[in-house]
Steps between C-alpha positions, in 0.01 A plus 500: 500500500777747603693406175194585284446827676875586450470389126204733451673773667816460289280491178331822603840670580650363172205654303562832670867490401413420140235780491746747630772403260255517207374842613861633507591323174764299675601129531686332778793269445509388876214381708543524889294385787507616861391287786467583868418250760304547818831542698587790262771292323515658150661397186482553124570260208523595131556351174602641161293414204645426142280790368342792675118471550194702601267190468306427815520124457876490453550725805278275711656177374844627595388645838322166582808304415718712727240482776461120493880455513531722799182477724568279790129447593519770769243776559559790269455867612576662175548399138603716200586481134720745304633548163860616457755573234246703315523587128273646244227251397559338169243623242365248247574639145210594280503314166337806336731765653668679202759680712 
């Protein structure tokens, strides 16, 4: 039950990161999570992607993988997701653009 709630929270946070990146026309090359346990022990973990992204599902999949590898089944006080190593978002080329 707690894992399902944490998964839903990570998904919501990942969607927020993706939304902010798209609004700023940016992509993140590194996805990071922050975990704080009930005893206030805090740590972050991050991973660098092969290609920068602003896609919610890619951000979530990366965050969930990091979370699963680092959660020790202890009560969590705080959880966060961040995008780092930002760059301008890649724009899909228009086939009909004559410039």
